[in-house]
Residue frames as qw, qx, qy, qz and C-alpha x, y, z in Angstrom:
[[0.517, -0.415, -0.695, 0.280, -6.98, 7.29, -2.71],
 [0.000, -0.342, 0.100, -0.934, -7.90, 10.88, -2.21],
 [0.171, -0.473, -0.785, 0.363, -10.20, 11.74, 0.69],
 [0.085, 0.819, 0.428, -0.373, -13.12, 14.15, 0.22],
 [0.515, 0.824, 0.148, 0.186, -11.57, 15.41, -3.01],
 [0.065, -0.923, 0.367, -0.091, -8.25, 16.34, -1.40],
 [0.488, -0.604, 0.630, 0.006, -4.78, 14.96, -0.81],
 [0.959, 0.276, 0.041, -0.041, -3.74, 11.51, -1.93],
 [0.626, -0.483, 0.463, 0.400, -0.37, 10.01, -2.70],
 [0.501, 0.753, -0.236, -0.356, 1.14, 11.22, -5.99],
 [0.750, -0.136, 0.582, 0.284, 2.75, 8.62, -8.23],
 [0.218, 0.599, -0.470, -0.610, 4.57, 9.30, -11.49],
 [0.777, 0.237, 0.581, -0.046, 3.25, 7.05, -14.28],
 [0.244, 0.690, -0.448, -0.514, 5.03, 6.67, -17.60],
 [0.935, 0.314, -0.108, -0.125, 5.48, 4.22, -20.44],
 [0.717, -0.480, 0.423, 0.277, 8.44, 1.92, -19.92],
 [0.512, 0.756, -0.379, -0.152, 11.35, 2.02, -22.33],
 [0.985, -0.113, 0.026, 0.129, 13.21, -1.31, -22.58],
 [0.639, 0.544, -0.199, 0.505, 16.36, 0.57, -23.55],
 [0.164, -0.771, 0.321, -0.524, 16.73, 2.37, -20.19],
 [0.437, 0.132, -0.805, 0.379, 18.37, 0.93, -17.08],
 [0.508, -0.621, -0.592, 0.079, 16.88, 0.32, -13.67],
 [0.387, -0.317, -0.207, 0.841, 19.02, 3.19, -12.41],
 [0.062, -0.178, -0.330, -0.925, 17.20, 5.42, -14.90],
 [0.451, -0.527, -0.625, -0.359, 13.86, 4.14, -13.61],
 [0.517, -0.512, -0.487, 0.483, 14.84, 4.83, -10.01],
 [0.245, -0.103, 0.005, 0.964, 15.79, 8.35, -11.02],
 [0.176, -0.468, -0.532, -0.683, 12.27, 9.03, -12.31],
 [0.497, -0.685, -0.531, 0.044, 10.72, 8.81, -8.84],
 [0.489, -0.424, -0.167, 0.744, 13.43, 11.09, -7.43],
 [0.154, 0.082, 0.298, 0.939, 13.05, 13.64, -10.23],
 [0.288, -0.534, -0.570, -0.554, 9.24, 13.64, -10.00],
 [0.162, -0.329, 0.472, -0.802, 9.33, 14.13, -6.23],
 [0.827, -0.208, -0.142, -0.502, 7.06, 11.10, -5.69],
 [0.599, -0.457, 0.638, -0.159, 7.64, 8.12, -3.41],
 [0.652, 0.072, 0.736, 0.165, 7.09, 5.73, -6.32],
 [0.351, 0.478, -0.390, -0.704, 7.02, 5.65, -10.10],
 [0.762, 0.211, 0.596, -0.144, 5.02, 3.21, -12.25],
 [0.064, 0.448, -0.651, -0.609, 6.25, 2.01, -15.64],
 [0.792, 0.330, 0.315, -0.405, 3.67, 0.66, -18.07],
 [0.385, -0.290, 0.771, 0.417, 5.23, -2.04, -20.22],
 [0.473, 0.317, -0.438, -0.696, 4.37, -2.74, -23.84],
 [0.515, 0.078, -0.805, -0.284, 2.34, -5.74, -24.97],
 [0.803, -0.373, 0.059, -0.460, 0.92, -8.49, -22.80],
 [0.258, -0.408, 0.868, -0.119, 2.28, -11.39, -20.79],
 [0.240, 0.004, -0.913, -0.330, 1.28, -14.92, -21.89],
 [0.091, -0.433, -0.856, 0.268, -1.50, -14.99, -19.27],
 [0.043, 0.749, 0.520, 0.408, -3.00, -11.75, -20.56],
 [0.408, -0.750, -0.268, 0.447, -1.52, -9.32, -18.06],
 [0.293, 0.899, -0.033, 0.324, -0.48, -5.74, -18.74],
 [0.730, -0.062, -0.327, 0.597, 3.14, -5.46, -17.46],
 [0.151, -0.916, 0.030, -0.371, 3.68, -2.76, -14.82],
 [0.703, -0.023, -0.422, 0.572, 6.88, -2.22, -12.82],
 [0.321, -0.924, -0.125, -0.167, 7.31, 0.01, -9.75],
 [0.649, 0.185, -0.310, 0.669, 10.41, 1.80, -8.50],
 [0.347, -0.904, -0.124, 0.218, 11.28, 4.03, -5.58],
 [0.198, 0.916, -0.347, 0.029, 14.38, 6.20, -5.71],
 [0.261, -0.617, 0.739, -0.072, 16.37, 3.29, -4.26],
 [0.286, -0.092, 0.953, 0.025, 14.82, 0.00, -5.39],
 [0.458, -0.090, -0.613, -0.638, 12.32, -1.89, -7.51],
 [0.523, -0.109, 0.569, -0.626, 9.20, -3.10, -5.68],
 [0.062, 0.072, 0.977, 0.190, 7.63, -6.51, -6.19],
 [0.077, -0.657, -0.714, -0.229, 4.24, -4.83, -5.81],
 [0.072, -0.067, -0.216, 0.971, 2.75, -1.41, -5.09],
 [0.111, 0.579, 0.792, -0.160, -0.90, -0.96, -4.16],
 [0.147, 0.819, 0.220, -0.509, -1.37, 2.76, -4.58],
 [0.056, -0.458, 0.593, 0.660, 0.91, 2.62, -7.63],
 [0.169, 0.252, 0.915, 0.267, -1.48, 0.06, -9.12],
 [0.156, 0.767, 0.531, -0.324, -4.37, 2.45, -8.53],
 [0.039, 0.745, -0.201, -0.635, -2.44, 5.21, -10.33],
 [0.149, -0.229, 0.801, 0.533, -1.35, 2.96, -13.21],
 [0.177, 0.430, 0.873, 0.147, -4.85, 1.67, -13.90],
 [0.122, 0.811, 0.337, -0.463, -6.34, 5.16, -13.61],
 [0.002, 0.604, -0.439, -0.665, -3.90, 6.41, -16.25],
 [0.163, 0.030, 0.901, 0.402, -4.69, 3.45, -18.51],
 [0.202, 0.651, 0.720, -0.125, -8.42, 4.24, -18.29],
 [0.089, 0.809, 0.061, -0.577, -7.88, 7.93, -19.11],
 [0.085, -0.400, 0.662, 0.629, -6.04, 6.90, -22.28],
 [0.097, 0.284, 0.908, 0.293, -9.17, 5.12, -23.47],
 [0.329, -0.231, -0.213, -0.890, -12.68, 6.29, -24.32],
 [0.506, -0.308, -0.804, -0.055, -14.16, 3.71, -21.94],
 [0.466, -0.667, 0.054, -0.578, -16.23, 4.40, -18.87],
 [0.775, -0.469, 0.392, -0.158, -14.91, 1.26, -17.21],
 [0.525, 0.553, -0.646, -0.033, -11.83, -0.88, -17.78],
 [0.864, -0.352, 0.325, -0.154, -11.73, -4.42, -16.38],
 [0.590, 0.644, -0.485, 0.050, -8.31, -5.88, -17.02],
 [0.920, -0.321, -0.056, 0.217, -5.36, -7.83, -15.64],
 [0.062, 0.911, -0.387, 0.125, -2.02, -6.49, -14.44],
 [0.930, 0.016, -0.232, 0.286, 1.29, -8.36, -14.25],
 [0.038, -0.845, 0.374, -0.381, 3.69, -7.18, -11.55],
 [0.314, -0.564, 0.702, -0.302, 6.36, -9.00, -9.57],
 [0.097, 0.148, -0.978, -0.111, 5.68, -12.35, -11.18],
 [0.199, 0.396, 0.832, -0.334, 1.95, -12.28, -10.40],
 [0.133, -0.222, -0.489, -0.833, -1.03, -11.46, -12.64],
 [0.017, 0.409, 0.754, -0.514, -4.20, -10.20, -10.98],
 [0.104, 0.697, 0.626, 0.334, -7.57, -8.65, -11.82],
 [0.140, -0.236, -0.175, 0.945, -8.07, -4.87, -11.85],
 [0.120, 0.734, 0.637, 0.203, -11.08, -2.62, -12.40],
 [0.178, -0.195, -0.055, 0.963, -11.06, 1.12, -13.14],
 [0.073, 0.704, 0.697, 0.118, -14.34, 3.10, -13.26],
 [0.116, 0.343, 0.054, 0.930, -14.95, 6.74, -14.13],
 [0.251, -0.673, -0.636, 0.283, -16.73, 8.58, -11.31],
 [0.076, 0.944, 0.195, 0.255, -17.70, 12.26, -10.98],
 [0.404, -0.886, 0.218, 0.064, -14.90, 12.84, -8.45],
 [0.075, -0.660, 0.723, 0.190, -12.22, 10.86, -10.26],
 [0.702, 0.225, -0.631, -0.243, -11.39, 7.29, -11.18],
 [0.745, -0.413, 0.412, -0.325, -12.24, 4.50, -8.78],
 [0.548, 0.438, -0.710, -0.057, -9.79, 1.60, -8.98],
 [0.820, -0.371, 0.350, -0.257, -9.95, -1.85, -7.37],
 [0.519, 0.479, -0.705, -0.065, -7.48, -4.71, -7.57],
 [0.942, -0.280, -0.156, -0.096, -7.24, -8.23, -6.21],
 [0.163, -0.794, 0.568, -0.146, -4.35, -8.40, -3.77],
 [0.698, 0.209, -0.684, -0.024, -4.41, -12.19, -3.58],
 [0.804, -0.395, -0.425, 0.133, -3.48, -14.39, -0.64],
 [0.071, -0.785, 0.372, -0.491, -2.13, -12.73, 2.48],
 [0.751, -0.097, -0.594, 0.273, 0.01, -14.86, 4.79],
 [0.357, -0.792, 0.148, -0.473, -0.06, -13.95, 8.48],
 [0.762, -0.101, -0.539, 0.344, 2.19, -14.88, 11.36],
 [0.477, -0.875, -0.064, 0.056, 3.10, -13.65, 14.82],
 [0.347, 0.775, -0.438, 0.294, 6.49, -11.93, 15.07],
 [0.738, -0.102, -0.516, 0.423, 9.20, -13.45, 17.19],
 [0.437, -0.814, -0.239, 0.298, 9.91, -11.62, 20.49],
 [0.490, -0.318, 0.225, 0.779, 13.13, -10.22, 18.99],
 [0.190, 0.415, 0.539, 0.708, 11.34, -8.95, 15.86],
 [0.242, -0.830, -0.471, -0.177, 8.60, -7.30, 17.89],
 [0.512, -0.709, -0.116, 0.471, 11.00, -5.70, 20.38],
 [0.460, -0.120, 0.316, 0.821, 13.30, -4.31, 17.67],
 [0.081, 0.519, 0.525, 0.670, 10.52, -2.77, 15.59],
 [0.344, -0.837, -0.424, -0.036, 8.58, -1.34, 18.55],
 [0.527, -0.596, -0.013, 0.605, 11.76, 0.23, 19.94],
 [0.372, 0.057, 0.405, 0.833, 12.76, 1.65, 16.53],
 [0.059, -0.685, -0.537, -0.490, 9.30, 3.24, 16.27],
 [0.037, 0.326, -0.350, 0.877, 9.92, 4.97, 19.58],
 [0.673, -0.434, -0.283, -0.527, 6.96, 3.23, 21.19],
 [0.214, -0.351, 0.782, -0.469, 6.85, 2.01, 24.75],
 [0.082, -0.129, -0.988, -0.038, 5.17, -1.28, 25.61],
 [0.140, 0.510, 0.687, -0.498, 2.11, 0.46, 27.04],
 [0.284, 0.491, -0.155, -0.809, 1.57, 2.47, 23.83],
 [0.205, 0.050, -0.878, -0.429, 0.94, -0.70, 21.84],
 [0.638, -0.253, -0.235, -0.688, -2.75, -1.63, 21.72],
 [0.399, -0.366, 0.720, -0.434, -3.69, -3.65, 24.83],
 [0.773, 0.123, 0.544, -0.303, -5.93, -6.25, 23.14],
 [0.781, 0.614, -0.102, -0.054, -4.63, -6.31, 19.57],
 [0.695, -0.480, 0.401, 0.355, -1.12, -7.55, 18.81],
 [0.177, 0.675, -0.512, -0.500, 1.52, -6.92, 16.14],
 [0.873, 0.208, 0.441, 0.014, 1.42, -9.33, 13.19],
 [0.132, -0.434, 0.610, 0.649, 3.60, -9.87, 10.18],
 [0.682, 0.536, 0.411, -0.282, 1.55, -9.92, 6.99],
 [0.225, -0.380, 0.653, 0.615, 2.81, -10.85, 3.55],
 [0.715, 0.571, 0.235, -0.327, 0.88, -10.44, 0.31],
 [0.749, 0.559, -0.176, 0.310, 4.33, -10.97, -1.18],
 [0.342, 0.429, -0.456, 0.701, 6.76, -8.73, 0.70],
 [0.512, -0.551, -0.622, 0.220, 6.26, -9.01, 4.50],
 [0.007, 0.539, -0.171, 0.825, 5.60, -5.99, 6.70],
 [0.243, -0.253, -0.788, 0.506, 4.78, -5.66, 10.39],
 [0.298, -0.666, -0.378, -0.570, 1.36, -4.37, 11.45],
 [0.332, -0.054, -0.599, 0.727, 1.70, -2.50, 14.76],
 [0.266, -0.737, -0.521, -0.338, -1.50, -1.45, 16.60],
 [0.171, 0.124, -0.424, 0.881, -1.59, 1.56, 18.95],
 [0.067, 0.392, 0.720, -0.569, -4.26, 2.72, 21.39],
 [0.283, 0.811, 0.460, -0.227, -5.88, 5.47, 19.34],
 [0.513, 0.755, 0.157, 0.377, -5.34, 8.24, 16.80],
 [0.212, -0.949, 0.213, -0.096, -3.58, 10.47, 19.31],
 [0.721, -0.440, 0.485, 0.228, -0.99, 7.78, 19.95],
 [0.751, 0.416, 0.380, 0.344, -0.64, 7.30, 16.19],
 [0.256, 0.929, 0.020, 0.267, 0.11, 11.00, 15.65],
 [0.422, -0.842, 0.337, -0.002, 2.79, 10.90, 18.36],
 [0.930, -0.011, 0.242, 0.277, 4.85, 8.17, 16.67],
 [0.171, 0.910, -0.359, -0.113, 8.35, 9.47, 15.91],
 [0.986, 0.021, 0.040, 0.162, 10.46, 6.61, 14.56],
 [0.323, -0.703, 0.503, 0.385, 14.22, 6.48, 14.67],
 [0.759, 0.566, -0.118, -0.298, 14.66, 5.97, 10.94],
 [0.268, 0.606, -0.748, 0.023, 18.19, 4.59, 11.08],
 [0.327, -0.182, 0.869, -0.324, 17.26, 1.96, 13.67],
 [0.737, 0.342, 0.373, -0.448, 14.06, 1.14, 11.80],
 [0.606, 0.627, -0.422, -0.249, 15.95, 0.68, 8.53],
 [0.095, 0.460, -0.873, 0.133, 18.43, -1.66, 10.20],
 [0.494, 0.001, 0.757, -0.428, 15.69, -3.68, 11.94],
 [0.763, 0.461, 0.124, -0.436, 13.61, -4.06, 8.77],
 [0.530, 0.601, -0.584, -0.129, 16.64, -5.22, 6.79],
 [0.141, -0.369, 0.880, -0.265, 17.68, -7.60, 9.56],
 [0.486, 0.157, 0.783, -0.356, 14.29, -9.31, 9.57],
 [0.167, 0.139, 0.793, 0.570, 13.49, -9.01, 5.86],
 [0.141, 0.700, 0.623, -0.319, 10.58, -6.59, 6.31],
 [0.298, 0.624, 0.372, 0.619, 9.37, -4.04, 3.77],
 [0.037, -0.412, 0.203, -0.887, 8.44, -1.68, 6.61],
 [0.105, -0.320, -0.836, 0.433, 5.85, -1.28, 9.34],
 [0.246, -0.500, -0.457, -0.693, 2.22, -0.17, 9.23],
 [0.099, -0.142, -0.662, 0.729, 1.28, 1.51, 12.50],
 [0.287, -0.396, -0.556, -0.672, -2.48, 1.76, 12.94],
 [0.324, 0.024, 0.563, -0.760, -5.36, 2.69, 15.22],
 [0.122, 0.247, 0.943, 0.189, -8.09, 0.10, 14.57],
 [0.304, -0.381, -0.411, -0.770, -11.54, 1.06, 13.23],
 [0.036, 0.172, 0.760, -0.626, -14.01, 1.69, 16.04],
 [0.400, 0.567, 0.551, -0.463, -17.70, 1.28, 15.30],
 [0.579, 0.738, 0.336, 0.084, -18.55, 3.28, 12.17],
 [0.030, -0.932, 0.281, 0.228, -15.38, 5.38, 12.39],
 [0.810, 0.494, -0.293, 0.124, -12.62, 4.43, 9.92],
 [0.812, -0.378, 0.007, 0.444, -9.26, 3.26, 11.16],
 [0.169, 0.957, -0.234, -0.022, -6.15, 5.39, 10.76],
 [0.921, -0.113, 0.158, 0.339, -2.59, 4.41, 9.90],
 [0.103, 0.896, -0.388, -0.192, 0.94, 5.51, 9.06],
 [0.967, 0.177, 0.052, 0.175, 3.36, 3.47, 6.95],
 [0.181, -0.854, 0.455, 0.172, 7.12, 3.71, 7.55],
 [0.947, 0.202, 0.185, 0.166, 9.43, 2.02, 5.04],
 [0.024, -0.905, 0.361, 0.222, 12.86, 3.73, 5.16],
 [0.625, -0.272, 0.681, 0.268, 14.58, 0.47, 4.17],
 [0.545, 0.431, 0.603, 0.392, 13.20, 0.93, 0.63],
 [0.272, 0.125, 0.169, 0.939, 13.69, 4.70, 0.58],
 [0.300, -0.609, -0.394, -0.619, 10.24, 5.79, 1.82],
 [0.084, 0.167, -0.635, 0.749, 10.53, 7.31, 5.28],
 [0.338, 0.339, 0.671, -0.566, 6.76, 7.73, 5.55],
 [0.085, 0.260, 0.774, 0.571, 4.26, 6.81, 2.86],
 [0.348, -0.067, 0.005, -0.935, 1.21, 8.98, 2.23],
 [0.829, 0.017, 0.173, -0.532, -1.03, 5.96, 1.63],
 [0.002, -0.340, 0.931, 0.129, -0.18, 2.29, 1.58],
 [0.755, 0.039, -0.193, -0.625, -2.87, 0.22, -0.08],
 [0.688, 0.127, -0.714, 0.000, -1.24, -3.20, 0.23],
 [0.162, 0.088, -0.750, 0.636, -0.78, -2.76, 3.98],
 [0.522, -0.024, 0.199, -0.829, -4.44, -1.76, 4.28],
 [0.810, 0.083, -0.456, -0.360, -5.34, -5.05, 2.62],
 [0.484, 0.154, -0.780, 0.365, -3.03, -6.80, 5.08],
 [0.188, -0.105, 0.541, -0.813, -4.84, -5.13, 7.96],
 [0.738, 0.008, -0.104, -0.666, -8.20, -6.33, 6.62],
 [0.749, 0.123, -0.650, -0.037, -6.77, -9.87, 6.48],
 [0.236, 0.159, -0.730, 0.622, -5.49, -9.58, 10.06],
 [0.428, -0.070, 0.334, -0.837, -8.83, -8.31, 11.37],
 [0.812, 0.055, -0.350, -0.464, -10.64, -11.11, 9.57],
 [0.619, 0.168, -0.739, 0.207, -8.25, -13.66, 11.03],
 [0.094, 0.110, -0.679, 0.720, -8.65, -12.40, 14.60],
 [0.526, -0.007, 0.216, -0.822, -12.44, -12.05, 14.51],
 [0.341, 0.064, 0.938, -0.016, -13.14, -15.40, 12.88],
 [0.545, 0.566, 0.212, -0.580, -15.59, -13.76, 10.43],
 [0.733, 0.314, 0.539, 0.273, -15.99, -14.91, 6.84],
 [0.409, 0.625, 0.222, 0.627, -15.66, -11.40, 5.38],
 [0.340, -0.668, -0.223, 0.623, -14.42, -8.01, 6.60],
 [0.380, 0.695, 0.252, 0.555, -14.57, -4.56, 4.95],
 [0.450, -0.639, -0.204, 0.589, -12.64, -1.56, 6.29],
 [0.331, 0.863, 0.041, 0.380, -11.68, 2.02, 5.49],
 [0.687, -0.436, -0.109, 0.572, -8.36, 3.37, 6.73],
 [0.162, 0.983, 0.029, 0.085, -7.46, 7.05, 6.70],
 [0.776, -0.173, 0.088, 0.600, -3.82, 7.94, 6.06],
 [0.469, 0.469, 0.196, 0.722, -1.59, 10.85, 5.07],
 [0.227, -0.930, -0.264, -0.118, -2.75, 13.43, 7.63],
 [0.595, -0.652, 0.101, 0.460, 0.70, 13.91, 9.17],
 [0.489, -0.040, 0.448, 0.747, 2.05, 14.70, 5.69],
 [0.212, 0.488, 0.062, -0.844, -0.74, 17.13, 4.82],
 [0.371, 0.184, -0.660, -0.627, -2.15, 14.83, 2.11],
 [0.615, -0.020, 0.590, -0.522, -5.30, 13.16, 3.46],
 [0.409, 0.202, -0.783, -0.422, -6.00, 9.80, 1.87],
 [0.722, -0.089, 0.462, -0.506, -8.48, 7.00, 2.35],
 [0.266, 0.272, -0.883, -0.275, -8.01, 3.36, 1.36],
 [0.828, -0.075, 0.139, -0.538, -10.75, 0.72, 1.21],
 [0.222, 0.335, -0.914, -0.062, -10.10, -2.99, 1.61],
 [0.860, -0.162, 0.085, -0.477, -12.05, -6.19, 2.05],
 [0.001, 0.394, -0.918, 0.040, -10.92, -9.65, 3.09],
 [0.868, 0.005, -0.109, -0.484, -12.52, -13.02, 2.50],
 [0.465, -0.384, 0.795, -0.068, -11.77, -16.47, 3.82],
 [0.783, 0.372, -0.293, -0.404, -11.50, -19.16, 1.13],
 [0.998, -0.048, -0.036, 0.032, -10.23, -22.71, 0.66],
 [0.731, 0.374, -0.222, 0.526, -6.66, -21.52, 0.03],
 [0.431, -0.247, -0.360, 0.790, -6.58, -18.93, 2.83],
 [0.032, 0.804, 0.339, -0.487, -7.43, -15.23, 3.21],
 [0.426, 0.345, 0.407, 0.731, -7.66, -13.15, 0.04],
 [0.073, -0.655, -0.292, 0.693, -8.15, -9.40, -0.16],
 [0.359, 0.653, 0.433, 0.507, -9.37, -6.70, -2.51],
 [0.331, -0.508, -0.162, 0.779, -8.15, -3.10, -2.25],
 [0.303, 0.673, 0.479, 0.476, -9.41, 0.14, -3.77],
 [0.230, -0.585, -0.192, 0.753, -9.39, 3.90, -3.81],
 [0.386, 0.871, 0.301, -0.038, -10.09, 7.04, -5.84],
 [0.562, -0.202, 0.270, 0.755, -7.53, 8.63, -8.17],
 [0.325, 0.904, 0.117, -0.253, -7.26, 11.85, -10.16],
 [0.756, 0.130, 0.294, 0.571, -4.91, 11.90, -13.17],
 [0.010, 0.922, -0.027, -0.387, -3.00, 15.10, -13.86],
 [0.124, 0.734, -0.527, -0.409, -1.07, 15.93, -17.04],
 [0.865, 0.309, -0.284, -0.274, -1.82, 12.44, -18.29],
 [0.690, 0.315, -0.603, 0.248, 1.04, 10.89, -16.34],
 [0.124, 0.208, -0.683, 0.689, 0.69, 11.59, -12.65],
 [0.531, -0.496, -0.599, -0.337, -1.98, 10.22, -10.36],
 [0.166, -0.326, 0.547, -0.753, -3.02, 11.56, -6.96],
 [0.700, -0.197, -0.592, -0.348, -4.77, 8.71, -5.26]]
């Protein structure tokens, strides 16, 4: 999910070893200095999925968007193919993926699946907004926070503009406590897209050991679902720029579609594989 050939969120990618413990897997992310590590399992699941597990330094994740981009980019580089259309099994779900060689890197897309949306309770909203250090008038005047769950729920918090986004200074201890209290993965603070200009966002998830994520693909998909839901359109496509505050510019693409079962999303970005095991995306 690099932007203009720069930045991106590094993820360590390695083959899984059934003999190691989850503590060993958590240690990989810490040792590599990356927010996440992806472990490519052997064989296939009964429904044809390639097993992939994701760990931060503190926990296993039921899903990881930018980790999926890195994992599929590494799988393509190990082949002689120009394009790899496959299925990945993570967190009890199997979904379609596509990896394509491009001049600037490897473009990866994956189906995020159904995204459930709800309005936060007043207590949830007040606790998260306060932990982010935001005042009521810094929250976007016409948009509203939502809780979105493609699996693990997270709160989407809109602010006025990019300047307000850059000023966010969360109290990490309070944010950790609030997210754990309400069962949230973290919070995705964003300035909505305006006209042809991409949106911008910052993801804070200290409850799972990631104080600030460089790029969060799943939350970008959640934002596309939210924007679709609030506009009443049948489809929405967005680009969201991330990582600037960490000096690693990233860009995530997402689309949302309304179907019989609800809102489904597709998420993508560009990755570069280094040393055969680490993806900047």
